C-alpha positions as CSV (number, residue, x, y, z in Angstrom):
1,M,-54.3,21.3,-90.3
2,K,-54.2,18.3,-88.1
3,V,-52.9,17.3,-84.6
4,L,-52.0,13.7,-83.7
5,L,-52.7,12.9,-80.1
6,V,-51.0,9.8,-78.8
7,N,-52.6,7.8,-75.9
8,G,-49.8,6.1,-74.2
9,S,-52.0,4.4,-71.7
10,P,-53.0,0.7,-71.9
11,H,-56.5,1.8,-71.1
12,K,-58.2,2.9,-74.3
13,K,-60.6,5.3,-72.7
14,G,-59.1,5.8,-69.2
15,C,-57.7,8.9,-67.5
16,T,-55.1,9.8,-70.1
17,Y,-57.7,9.5,-72.9
18,T,-60.0,11.8,-70.9
19,A,-57.3,14.5,-70.8
20,L,-56.5,14.1,-74.5
21,E,-60.1,14.2,-75.5
22,E,-60.5,17.6,-73.8
23,V,-57.5,18.9,-75.8
24,S,-59.0,17.3,-78.9
25,K,-62.4,18.9,-78.4
26,T,-60.8,22.3,-78.0
27,L,-58.7,21.9,-81.1
28,L,-61.8,20.9,-83.1
29,A,-63.6,24.0,-81.9
30,E,-60.7,26.1,-83.1
31,G,-60.9,24.5,-86.6
32,I,-58.0,22.1,-86.2
33,G,-58.5,18.5,-87.2
34,T,-57.5,15.8,-84.7
35,E,-56.9,12.1,-84.4
36,I,-56.2,10.1,-81.2
37,F,-53.7,7.3,-81.8
38,Q,-53.8,4.5,-79.3
39,I,-50.5,2.7,-78.9
40,G,-52.4,-0.4,-77.6
41,T,-51.6,-3.1,-75.2
42,G,-49.3,-5.2,-77.4
43,P,-45.6,-5.6,-76.5
44,L,-43.4,-2.7,-77.6
45,A,-39.7,-3.5,-77.6
46,G,-37.2,-0.9,-76.8
47,C,-34.7,0.4,-79.4
48,T,-31.8,-2.0,-80.0
49,D,-29.7,0.4,-82.1
50,C,-29.6,-2.1,-84.9
51,G,-29.3,0.5,-87.6
52,N,-32.0,-0.8,-89.8
53,C,-33.9,2.5,-89.8
54,S,-31.0,4.3,-91.3
55,K,-31.1,1.9,-94.3
56,T,-34.8,1.4,-94.8
57,G,-36.5,4.4,-93.0
58,R,-38.5,2.0,-90.9
59,C,-38.0,0.3,-87.6
60,I,-37.1,-3.4,-87.8
61,F,-39.9,-4.2,-85.3
62,D,-43.0,-3.7,-87.5
63,D,-45.6,-2.6,-85.0
64,R,-47.4,0.5,-83.9
65,V,-44.3,2.5,-84.2
66,N,-44.2,2.2,-88.0
67,E,-47.9,2.8,-88.2
68,F,-47.5,6.1,-86.3
69,L,-44.5,7.1,-88.4
70,D,-46.5,6.6,-91.6
71,M,-48.9,9.2,-90.2
72,A,-46.5,11.6,-88.6
73,G,-45.3,13.3,-91.8
74,G,-48.8,14.5,-92.6
75,A,-49.5,15.9,-89.1
76,D,-48.9,19.5,-88.2
77,G,-48.7,19.1,-84.4
78,F,-48.5,16.4,-81.7
79,V,-49.7,15.7,-78.2
80,F,-48.2,12.7,-76.4
81,G,-50.1,11.5,-73.3
82,S,-49.1,9.1,-70.6
83,P,-50.2,7.8,-67.2
84,V,-47.7,8.1,-64.4
85,H,-46.1,4.8,-63.5
86,Y,-43.6,4.8,-60.6
87,A,-43.2,8.6,-60.8
88,S,-42.4,8.5,-64.5
89,A,-44.0,8.1,-67.9
90,G,-45.3,4.6,-68.6
91,G,-42.9,2.0,-70.0
92,S,-44.8,1.5,-73.2
93,I,-44.9,5.1,-74.2
94,C,-41.2,5.5,-73.4
95,S,-40.3,2.5,-75.7
96,F,-42.6,3.9,-78.3
97,M,-41.1,7.4,-78.3
98,D,-37.5,6.1,-78.1
99,R,-38.1,4.2,-81.4
100,V,-40.3,6.8,-83.1
101,F,-37.9,9.7,-82.6
102,Y,-34.8,7.6,-83.2
103,T,-36.2,6.1,-86.4
104,D,-37.3,9.5,-87.7
105,S,-33.9,11.0,-87.0
106,R,-31.8,8.2,-88.4
107,S,-34.0,7.9,-91.6
108,G,-33.6,11.7,-92.3
109,K,-37.4,12.1,-92.8
110,R,-37.6,15.0,-90.2
111,S,-41.3,14.4,-89.7
112,F,-41.2,16.5,-86.4
113,Y,-38.9,19.4,-87.4
114,L,-40.3,22.7,-86.1
115,K,-43.7,21.2,-85.5
116,P,-45.3,22.0,-82.2
117,A,-45.6,19.3,-79.5
118,A,-47.0,19.0,-76.0
119,A,-47.0,16.3,-73.3
120,V,-49.9,15.5,-71.1
121,V,-49.8,13.2,-68.1
122,S,-52.4,11.8,-65.7
123,A,-51.9,10.5,-62.2
124,R,-53.9,9.5,-59.1
125,R,-51.7,11.7,-56.9
126,A,-48.0,12.3,-57.7
127,G,-45.1,11.9,-60.1
128,T,-46.5,14.1,-62.8
129,T,-43.7,16.6,-63.1
130,C,-41.1,13.8,-63.4
131,A,-43.2,12.2,-66.1
132,L,-43.6,15.5,-68.0
133,D,-39.8,16.0,-67.9
134,R,-39.2,12.6,-69.4
135,L,-41.5,13.2,-72.3
136,V,-40.6,16.8,-73.2
137,K,-37.0,15.9,-73.7
138,Y,-38.0,14.1,-77.0
139,F,-39.3,17.5,-78.3
140,T,-36.3,19.6,-77.3
141,I,-33.8,17.3,-79.0
142,S,-35.9,17.3,-82.2
143,E,-36.2,21.1,-82.7
144,M,-39.9,21.1,-81.8
145,P,-41.6,24.1,-80.3
146,V,-43.0,23.0,-76.9
147,I,-46.6,24.1,-76.3
148,S,-47.5,24.9,-72.7
149,S,-50.6,25.8,-70.8
150,R,-51.1,28.1,-67.7
151,Y,-49.9,25.3,-65.5
152,W,-48.1,22.0,-66.1
153,N,-50.1,19.8,-68.4
154,M,-51.5,17.3,-65.9
155,V,-54.8,15.9,-64.6
156,H,-55.5,14.0,-61.4
157,G,-57.9,11.2,-60.8
158,N,-58.2,7.4,-60.5
159,S,-60.9,7.1,-63.1
160,P,-62.2,9.2,-66.0
161,E,-65.1,10.4,-63.8
162,E,-62.6,11.7,-61.2
163,V,-60.5,13.3,-63.9
164,K,-63.5,15.3,-65.1
165,K,-64.0,16.6,-61.5
166,D,-60.4,18.0,-61.7
167,L,-61.7,21.3,-62.9
168,E,-58.3,23.0,-63.0
169,G,-56.8,20.0,-64.8
170,M,-59.5,20.0,-67.5
171,Q,-59.1,23.8,-67.9
172,I,-55.4,23.3,-68.4
173,M,-56.2,20.9,-71.2
174,R,-58.5,23.4,-72.9
175,V,-55.9,26.2,-72.6
176,L,-53.3,23.9,-74.1
177,G,-55.6,23.1,-77.0
178,R,-56.2,26.8,-77.7
179,N,-52.5,27.6,-77.4
180,M,-51.7,24.8,-79.8
181,A,-54.3,26.1,-82.3
182,W,-53.0,29.6,-82.0
183,F,-49.4,28.5,-82.7
184,L,-50.4,26.4,-85.7
185,K,-52.3,29.3,-87.2
186,C,-49.4,31.6,-86.7
187,R,-47.0,29.0,-88.2
188,E,-49.3,28.7,-91.2
189,A,-49.6,32.4,-91.6
190,G,-45.8,32.8,-91.5
191,M,-45.3,30.1,-94.1
192,K,-47.9,31.8,-96.4
193,A,-46.1,35.1,-95.9
194,G,-42.8,33.5,-97.0
195,V,-41.0,33.5,-93.7
196,P,-38.2,31.0,-94.3
197,F,-37.2,28.2,-92.0
198,P,-34.1,28.9,-89.9
199,E,-30.7,28.3,-91.6
200,R,-29.5,24.8,-90.8
201,E,-25.9,24.0,-89.9
202,E,-24.1,20.8,-90.5
203,R,-24.5,18.8,-87.2
204,V,-21.5,18.6,-84.9
205,F,-21.0,15.6,-82.6
206,T,-18.5,16.0,-79.8
207,N,-17.4,13.0,-77.7
208,F,-15.9,13.7,-74.3
209,I,-13.4,10.9,-74.4
210,R,-10.1,11.8,-76.0
């Protein structure tokens, strides 16, 4: 089993990475493979609703989004991390996730269906709960079980060194990692035991303009 952890910060080994690394180390200790995917500092356009992904299965902007989607189908779980910018998730990770989840949905690949996911955020001081709310919505619209910890998944600090001094925050990351590992093992055991996926209904779309 493998969990993909996405670093949505422009800093390759900054505060967000420090939080994700603590989750990763815990998962590895539980026998779960990990990989941290850095979205990088290159420009990431937002979704333009061009419809290309419904025809080709890929986003028309051939960048880190398509690279990630090529990996997503083989992953068993996901952790998306972001710094807090203006009391919300960073602009790059939002554009990234808009296109990732829209492309996967429109292409019909269902790379995220019933796979566990978690969001992790880092901040110097405030805005963390707003950022978490922004990120978790991608999971709940995609039928993904949301993995929690014993507090909201956040760390505080203005540098990796300060984040490591946030003892509660680092513990939250470890508990998150163990909870993710437990869920993945239960999911695998259920599948081996022949527990079927839920019955799926044809999707109904309702517009509120008559």
